[in-house]
Every structure is written in structure tokens, then in C-alpha cells.
GUBAVO-624990 format. One line per 5 residues: their letters; for each residue x negated, y, z negated of C-alpha. Coordinates in steps of 0.1 Angstrom, whole numbers, padded with zeros to 4 digits. Each point is the difference from the previous one (the first is absolute). Layout:
BEGIN
a> X/Y/Z; ...
This chain:
BEGIN
mssik> -1470/1562/-0831; 0009/0017/-0033; -0005/-0021/-0033; 0013/0002/-0037; -0010/-0013/-0034
msdsk> 0027/-0018/-0017; 0003/-0021/-0030; 0019/-0035/-0010; -0001/0006/-0035; -0018/0022/-0028
gdetp> -0038/-0007/0005; 0009/-0019/0032; -0019/0026/0028; 0001/-0012/0038; -0022/0011/0028
nvpdr> 0008/0024/0025; 0027/-0013/0019; 0020/0010/0034; 0033/0020/-0007; 0020/-0033/0015
lrkil> -0013/-0023/-0027; 0001/0022/-0029; 0042/-0010/-0008; -0010/-0034/-0007; -0026/0009/-0029
qptee> 0028/0014/-0022; 0025/-0026/-0017; 0033/0013/0002; 0024/0000/-0033; 0016/-0034/0014
ekefr> -0033/-0017/0003; -0010/0009/-0034; 0032/-0011/-0015; -0007/-0032/0016; -0038/-0002/-0013
lklyp> 0015/0003/-0033; 0024/-0024/0001; -0029/-0024/0014; -0023/0004/-0025; 0015/0017/-0032
dvavv> -0030/-0014/-0017; -0030/0002/0023; -0020/-0022/-0025; 0011/-0028/0022; -0023/0007/0029
edaki> -0023/-0026/-0023; 0017/-0029/0012; 0010/0015/0035; -0016/-0010/0034; -0020/0028/0014
lctic> -0014/-0006/0036; -0013/0027/0029; 0026/0005/0019; -0021/-0001/0034; -0022/-0030/-0005
qkdvk> 0018/-0017/-0032; -0032/-0001/-0021; 0010/-0003/-0038; -0007/0032/-0016; 0012/-0003/-0035
hvfll> -0035/-0005/-0014; -0011/0030/0015; 0030/0021/-0008; 0005/-0013/-0039; -0036/-0008/-0011
knksy> -0019/0023/0015; 0027/0030/-0003; -0002/0009/0039; 0029/-0001/0020; -0002/0010/0042
khvfl> 0036/0009/0018; 0003/0005/0037; -0006/0037/0006; 0039/0003/0015; 0018/-0027/-0008
rvavc> -0011/-0003/-0037; 0000/-0035/-0002; -0028/-0023/-0016; -0033/-0005/0021; -0032/-0015/-0007
kgcmk> -0034/0027/0002; -0012/-0019/0035; 0035/0011/0016; 0003/0032/-0014; -0033/0008/0015
fyddg> 0006/-0014/0033; 0032/0018/0001; -0018/0033/-0011; 0021/0033/0002; 0026/-0014/0023
dfsvd> -0009/0026/0029; 0002/-0024/0032; 0002/0004/0034; 0032/0005/0020; 0009/-0011/0035
edgdd> 0008/0025/0029; 0036/0003/-0015; -0008/0006/-0033; 0007/-0031/-0016; -0021/-0017/-0024
kycrw> -0026/-0025/0016; -0005/-0021/-0032; 0020/-0012/-0028; 0004/0024/-0026; 0005/-0024/-0031
cgqgg> -0038/-0024/0011; -0015/0028/0022; -0006/-0031/0028; 0018/-0010/0036; 0019/-0027/0009
tlclc> 0036/-0004/0010; 0014/0034/-0011; 0036/0013/-0007; 0007/0036/0009; 0022/0022/-0024
sncps> 0033/0011/0019; -0003/0032/-0019; -0035/0010/-0003; -0034/-0009/0015; -0011/-0025/-0028
tfckk> -0007/-0037/0010; 0001/-0030/-0025; -0019/-0034/0009; 0023/-0029/0000; -0025/-0018/-0021
cirrn> 0000/0024/-0026; 0040/-0003/-0003; 0000/-0037/-0002; -0024/0000/-0026; 0014/0025/-0023
lerky> 0038/0002/0011; 0031/-0018/-0003; 0014/-0021/0028; 0029/0021/0008; -0020/0028/0002
qllve> -0023/-0021/0023; 0029/-0004/0024; 0007/0038/-0002; -0035/0009/0017; 0015/-0012/0033
kddwk> 0028/0022/0005; -0004/0032/0019; 0012/0023/-0025; -0024/-0011/-0025; -0014/0024/-0025
clfcd> -0036/-0004/-0014; -0006/-0003/-0039; -0010/0037/0003; 0038/0012/0011; 0016/-0031/-0022
pkply> -0020/-0009/-0031; 0019/-0020/-0021; -0007/-0034/0014; -0037/0012/-0015; 0016/0008/-0035
klral> -0010/-0030/-0019; -0037/-0003/0012; -0001/0039/-0007; 0017/-0003/-0037; -0029/-0027/-0005
swavd> -0029/0021/0006; 0020/0025/-0023; 0000/-0019/-0026; -0030/-0011/0000; -0014/0034/-0003
ehlan> 0027/0006/-0031; -0011/-0029/-0014; -0040/0010/0005; 0006/0036/-0012; 0024/-0013/-0032
lkkke> -0034/-0024/-0012; -0021/0027/0005; 0022/0024/-0018; -0001/-0030/-0032; -0039/-0004/0002
eaqkk> -0007/0041/-0002; 0027/-0001/-0031; -0019/-0028/-0018; -0031/0016/0005; 0008/0033/-0015
raent> 0015/-0018/-0028; -0031/-0015/-0007; -0016/0032/0002; 0020/0014/-0026; -0001/-0029/-0026
pktpk> -0025/0002/-0024; -0027/-0024/-0001; -0002/-0027/-0026; -0033/-0005/-0012; -0009/-0038/0000
vgksk> -0006/-0018/-0032; -0021/-0032/0001; 0006/-0027/-0024; -0025/0001/-0031; -0025/-0027/0002
plilk> -0003/-0023/-0034; -0027/0013/-0021; -0026/-0031/0000; -0035/-0003/-0027; -0020/-0018/0014
vekcp> -0026/-0014/-0024; -0034/-0012/0018; -0009/-0020/-0032; 0013/-0002/-0032; -0024/-0002/-0031
ypdfd> 0030/-0020/-0014; 0000/-0037/0016; 0032/-0009/-0017; 0020/0037/0008; 0011/-0010/0035
idqmd> 0006/0040/0018; -0017/-0009/0033; 0029/0020/0018; 0024/0010/-0020; 0030/0022/0011
isdhi> 0011/0022/-0025; 0021/0024/0019; 0031/-0016/-0021; -0018/0000/-0035; -0016/0033/0001
etmkl> 0014/0013/-0033; -0004/-0034/-0018; -0042/0003/0011; -0002/0035/-0010; 0013/-0013/-0035
wmddm> -0024/-0029/-0004; -0029/0024/0015; 0004/0023/-0028; 0002/-0023/-0022; -0031/-0016/0006
fgsls> -0018/0028/0001; 0011/0015/-0029; -0007/-0034/-0019; -0035/0007/0013; -0006/0035/-0011
rtsss> 0006/-0015/-0034; -0025/-0020/0000; -0036/0008/0003; -0018/-0019/0029; -0027/-0014/-0031
tfner> 0034/-0010/-0020; 0018/-0015/0030; 0010/-0033/-0017; 0008/-0038/0022; 0034/0006/-0011
hlnei> 0009/0030/0022; -0024/-0017/0026; 0018/-0035/0001; 0040/0020/0002; -0015/0017/0030
rsmkt> -0011/-0032/0015; 0032/-0019/-0009; 0023/0028/0020; 0009/-0009/0035; 0031/0023/0003
pqdfl> 0004/0036/-0010; 0031/-0019/-0017; -0023/-0023/-0023; -0017/0032/-0014; 0037/0016/-0011
taks> 0009/-0033/-0011; -0032/-0005/-0022; 0004/0035/-0009; 0034/-0002/-0019
């Protein structure tokens, strides 16, 4: 059996598939317009209900949170990882007349409906699960054409799968753009808050001078003047002639401002 590798959309490749099935893989211009009208903003899939079309398992968290979507190899509708693995490449056996022995949607048996135009079969369970009531009635007719020959009933499901992929691609582009901007933005050095300058005195030689712990960060200039003047006075008085008046003045000072007031 000859085969060909087809693509549903850019970057969306499928395995080798039989020639008779390849027409379903490429959306027509009509279907593309349908998708754009149904999803003018693909971000709305964030609020959509996304189920595996085979087992009805909720796959939204896998598709959107894990950034990993799975699609039916031929129909290009949403499926879960387990069902996709079971279906494999879809190269199923056929009967003596060349017709499919298994459902082309789920890959299992059951009550099969044979297409009047090709050897494909679809089970009633998959049709009831995914398609509208009016279509379910069509499969009972002798001239029923399957979803490969007439894919219009799949447009909505295929559009949802397409919109999910487009949304994930957009998120990836935004993430890459943000990363690139961050790399090109000069890093600003972190400047920590300056700690206040704390003067700690283990034991003050003058009991009346209360400076066990003094925050002098806001009075540094005043302190400088005070110390300069005090040591200037000491330098003008020798240790032998240091009189009681200077000592009493220093003992009576409790703040730098006291010294400046006394000086004036």
C-alpha cells in the first residue's frame, strides 16, 4: 500500500498514511474560514471544554498546562495520550472485500457503519458521542458518506484542536520574547538599605552621661563639632594643669547639644 506524509498545518506533521485517507489531513479554504470565524481569538480555548473524542476524558489540563496536545492521526481532532497510543498509525486490517474491520475513529469494533463511497467504517458509538443528532440519522441511510468523504460534521472538533495548537504556539512566542527582552535589559545592581550607625559604649566613665547606646546617624555633624571642640580644649590644657572646671563641664553634658549650648 502506497503512503504519503502530509501536514495539517505548519509544524504539524503526521505519520505516513494511506493515500485514500490523505485528503482529510489538509483543511480546505472553506474550513480555514470556518475556523477563523469560530475562533477569532484562539485564547478563548482557556475557557473551553476539551475532551478526548474517543474516551471523553478531560484533556484540558494536559493540553494547556503541560503544553502538550494530542490529535487523531487522521481526523485531527483531540484525543488523549492513551487513545492515541492504542490507535497507533491506524494501519488496520481489512476484510475480504477490502473494507475496514475496525472503526476509523476509535480503532475498535462494535456496530460499524460502512461508507457508500469508500472502504472506511465508523462505529455508531463514536458518531453518537461526538456528532449532532441530525448527523446520527444520516448514517442509517444507504448513501451515507463517511467523515473522510464529507468532513464538514468534524469542522467544530477540528477547529477546537487547531485553536488549541495556535494558542499554545502564541504563548510560546510570548515567553520567548519576554526571555529575549530580559536578556537584553541591563541588570540594575541591588542597593541595600544602609544600617544606622550605632555607638555602643561598654561602660561610660561618667555616670551622669547617658550614652549606653546612642544612634548618631542623624547627628553626625553635630558630634564632629562636639568632639573637635572637646579635644581642642584638652590640647590647650596640659594633664598636670587640667582643672576641675573642665571636668565638671564634661560630666554635666548628656547630649552633643549640651556642649554646643555651653560653648555659646
